[in-house]
N, C-alpha and C positions, 0 to 999 in steps of 0.2 A: 323714161326708162334708161336712155343712154347715160343720163347723169348718175342714176343709181348704180349702173354697171361700172362707171368710171370711179365712183366713190368706193365701191367694193374692191375694185382692182387696186386702187391706191392704198386702201387699208391692208390688203393682202401683201402688197410690196413692202409697206412699212413694217408689218409684223414679221415678214420673212427677213428683212434687213436686220431688225432688232434681234431675232433669234440667231441669225448667222454671226452677227457681231458679238453676241454674248458667248457663243460657243468658241469663237476664235480667241476671245479674251481668256476664257477658261483654259483653252489649249496652250496658250502662251504661258500660263501659270503652271500647267502640268503637262509638259510636252511628251512625257513618256506614258501617259495614260492611253492605252490602245483603244479602249471603248470610246473615250472622248474624241480621239482622233478620227475614229470611224464615223461618228455622228457629224463631226465638222466636215469631213470630206463628202458625206452624204448631202449635207446642205449646200456645199460648194458645187457639187455636181448638179443639184436641182437648180441652183442659180444659173449655172452655165447653160442648162437646157432651156431655161426661160429666156435668157438674154440673147444667146446666139441664134435663136430662131426668129429674131426680130431685126428689123432694119435699124441701123445700117450694117449690122454685123452679118446677117444672112446674105446681104448683097456682096460684101467683101469675100465671104467664103465661096459664094457661087462664082465670082469672077476669078478666083484662084483655082478652084478644083471642079467647076462644072455646076450645072443647075441642080443636080441631085445631092450635092455635097452638104448643103444646110440640113436637109432631112436626115442624112446619115449622121452628121455631127450631133444633132439634137437627140436622136435615138441612142447613140452611144453614150451620151451624157445621162439619159434616163436609165439605161442599163447599169451604168456606173453608180447612179444614185441608189438603186435597189440593192446592188451588190454591197455597198458600204453599209446600208441598213442591215443586211444580213450579218455583216462582219461585226457590227455592234453587239449583236446577240451572241455571236460565236466567241468573241473576246470575253463577254460578260459571263457566259456559262462555262467557259473553259476552266479547268482546275488550276492551270498555270499559263504563263505567257507563251511558252513553247507549244503547248497543245492548241492554244488559240491561233497561233501563227500557222500551224499545220492545217487546221480546219479552214482557215482563210485561204491558204494556198490551193486547197482542193476546190473551193468555190471559185477562186480566180481562174482555174483551168476551164470551168464551164463558161465563165464570162468571156474568156479569150476565144473559146470556140464560137460563142454567139457573136462576138464582134467580128471574127473572121467571116462568119456566115453573112453578116450584114454587108461587109465590105465587098465580098464576092458577088452577092446579089446585086449590089449597086453597080459594080463594074459590068456584070452580065446584062443589065438593063440597057446599057449602051446609050446611043444618041437619041433613042426614042423616048427616054425618060426625061421629062421636063421638070422633075422635082416637085410634082404636085403632092398635095397632102392626101390623107387616106380617102377622103370623099372624092377627090378629083383624080385619083390614080386608076389606071386601067388594070384591074386585077386579073384579066385574062392572060396577062403576061406572066409566065412562070417565074421570072426573076423577081418581079414586084410582089407576087404572092409569097415567094420564099422569104423576101425581106420582112414582110409584115408578120408572117407566121413565126419566124425565128424570134423576132422582137417580142411578140405577144406571148409566146409560149415561155420564154425565159422570164418575162415579167410576171406571168401567172405563177410560175414556180417560185421565184424569189419572194414575191409578195405573200404567197400562201405560207411559206416557211416563216417569214417575218410576222405574219398575223398569228400563227400558232405560238411563237415565242412571246409576242406582246401580250396575248391573253393569259398565258401562263404566268408571266411576271406581274401582270395587273392583279391577278387573283391572290398572289402572295405578297403584295405590297400594301402599304398604308397610304392614306391621303397625306399630302396632295399628289404624291407620285402615282398612286393608283388611278386617280381621276385623269391625270394627263395620259397615262398609258391606255386607259379605255377610250379616250378621245382619239388617240393615235391609232388604236386598233380599229375603230369604226372607219377612220380615213383609209387605212391600209386595206381593210376589207372591201370598201367601196372601190378603191383603185383596182384590186384584184378582180372584182366583179365586172368592172368596166372593160378590163383587158380580156376577160373571158368572153364577154359579149362581142368584142371586136374580133376575137379569133373566130367565133362562129360566123360573124358577118363576112370575114375574109373568105372563108370556105364557101359560103353561099354565093358570093359574087364571083369567085373563081369558077364555080360550076355553072355560071351563067344566070343565076337567079338575081332578082331585083330586091333591093333593101329600101324600105321607106326612109325618107330623109329624117323623119321624126325619130326613128330608132337610132340612127347615127348621131343625131343631135342629142338625144337622151344620154347616149354613152359619153359624149363630150361634156355634157353638163355634170354627170356623175364625177368625172375626173376633175372638173373645175371646182366642185364643192369638196371633193375628198382631199385634194392637196392642201388647201388652207386649214382644213380640220386636222390633218396630220401635223402641220406646222404648229397649230395651236396646242395640240397634245404634247408635242416635243417641248414647247416653250412654257407650258403651264406650270410644271413643278418649279422651275427656276423663278418664274414670275411670282408664284405664290410665296416662295421662300423669301424673295426680295421684299415683297409687301409686308410679310411678317417681320422681317428685319427692320423695315421702316417704322412699323408700329412700335417695336421694342425701343428703337432709337428715340422716337417721340416721347414714349413713356419715361425713359431714362432722363431725357432732357427736362421734362416737367418735374420729375422727382428731384433731380439735381438742384433745380432752382428753388423748389419748396424746402429743401433741406438747408438752404442758405442761412436763415436766421439762427438755427440751432448750431450749425457748424461755425458761424462767425463768433457766437458767444463762447463756445468751447475752445475755438482756435485762439482767441485773445487770451483766454486763461491758461491754455497749455499749448503754446506754439511749437514746443518740441515734439509734439505728436504728428506734425506734418510729415506726410510720406513723400512729398515731392517739393523739396525746398528750393532746388536750383535747377529748373528745367533747362536742358541744353538746347533744345529746339522747340520752344513753346508753340510756334506756328504749325508744326507738324502735328502736335498733340491736339490742336484745335481743328485742323482741316481734315485729317484722316478720319475715316468712319469709326475706327476703334478708339480714337482719342476721347470721344464723349463717354464711351463706356468705361475707360480707365478713370476719367475724372469722377464719374458717377460712383464707381466702387471705392475709390479713394475717399470720397466724401462720406460714404456710408461707414467705412472702417474708422475714419478719424472721429466721426460723431460717436460711434460706439466706444472707441478708446477713451474719449473725453468723459462719457457717462460712467464708464468703469472707474475712471480716476476720481470723479466727484461723488460716486455712489455711496461711499461710507458715511458721508456727511448728510445723506438723504435718508439714512437708516430709520429715523423716527417715522417716516411716511412710507416705509417699504410695504406696509400692509394695504396701501391704497390699490384697489383693483383696477388694472389697466383696461378691463372690459366694462367699467362703469362710466356713465356719461359724466363729462366734466373732469375726468382724471387728468387729461393733458393740461388744462389750464391750472389745476392745482399743482401738478408737477412742475410746470413752468415757473410758478411762484416760488416753490421750494428750491428749484434749481438756481433761480436768480439770487435768492437769499444766500444759498450755500456758496456760490461763486464770489459773492461780495462780503464774505465774512472770513475771519481768521481761523485757520485750521491747525490743530495740533500736529506736531511733526512725528508723533509716535506712529508706527505701522498699524494700520487698521485693515480689516477685511472688506473686500468689495461685495456689494449686494446687487441683485438684479434690478435694473431700472428700465421701464418701458419695454419689457420683454413680451413677445407675442405668446399666445397659447400653443402654437404649433411651431415646429422647428423648420422654418423655411425662410429663405432670404426675402421673398416678396412680403411675407407677413412682418418680418423684422423691419424692413424699410417702411412699411405702412405705419407701424408704431412710431418710428422715428419721425416720419412726416407729420403725423398728428401732433407730436410734441413740438416740432419745429413751427407748425402753424400756430400753436398756442403761444410760443415764444414771440412770433411776429405780432400776434394780437396784443401781447403784453407790452411790447416795445412801442407799438402805435398808441396804446392807451397811456403809457408813460409820457410819450411825447405830447399828446393832447393835454395831459394834466400839467406838464411843465409850461406849455403855451398859455393855459388858463391862469396859472399863478403869476406869470410875467405880466399878463394883461391886467390882473387885479392890482398888482403892486404898482 
């Protein structure tokens, strides 16, 4: 069991680090995006609440400001996390940046009052407060009761507001954003429910009642499951987009190479059609993610330009249906013959060659790839025929 818990914890940490790193990278690219800044600060606050509550950081904080300081710092970070989560929706729903800032300032006033309440309660607890957690704290002390009630009430308020906005945005969104928002909504709702349960438990213990340890444990488990679910929901749309981009990149790379034989044949015949004759920094074009896409689209355009150039001399076979089996091999033969024959210099009109039935780039590329595959087969067959003749002679 301990191994499973450790594996889950490590997976949570890695997912959180990945999500935080991705948001910081996005924020560097768009530093003026208020909504993105709010999400990034939300994740940073969550990271601080997790890290500063553990050794050796909690020990350093306790040695500097007393045994109750780590609990205070952790709760302030948690309050900051939900505040920035609210700000994300405030900025997103505001008609302009000024209105978003005004709404955020109003919410910041509530956060400030809650933070002042926590600091005051911690100071009022005095030397009798040894910094124990919720389970180990003596909630008959009015200062500690005030501390937990202030924190929990603010968390319930902020999480409830965030839950309402998350559900509203999820209903109006499309996948994968809607999927991520619904996952985040479940996580936020679970956190709000756990904070509500703990508020009730705080009141019960304050009044001298006893709370079964299983109830407190269940509340902690809900939080432990809700936080990673929320992080997954925040990260899911970006991860899904990245995976889709990787699939498109792989497809473009495959199509780029499959277009090679057709492009090589047309490029040798019409080198002046090249769109990229003298690359200034070819290494950037190959290493950057957009470099592959540029090369892919260039190759498609150059193949199409070459076919337009040679198409008048393929006119006798223009009636060959591109939807019929074997059209690509027949067209490859005609194309090879046309490129290796003398052409008149009188202007002639271009005709459609290897055109798809629908007007879409994907279908156009698919037609060109079929023709290029036929060219490759013809070249290989020609090479085998040449080798056979040389062996016979």
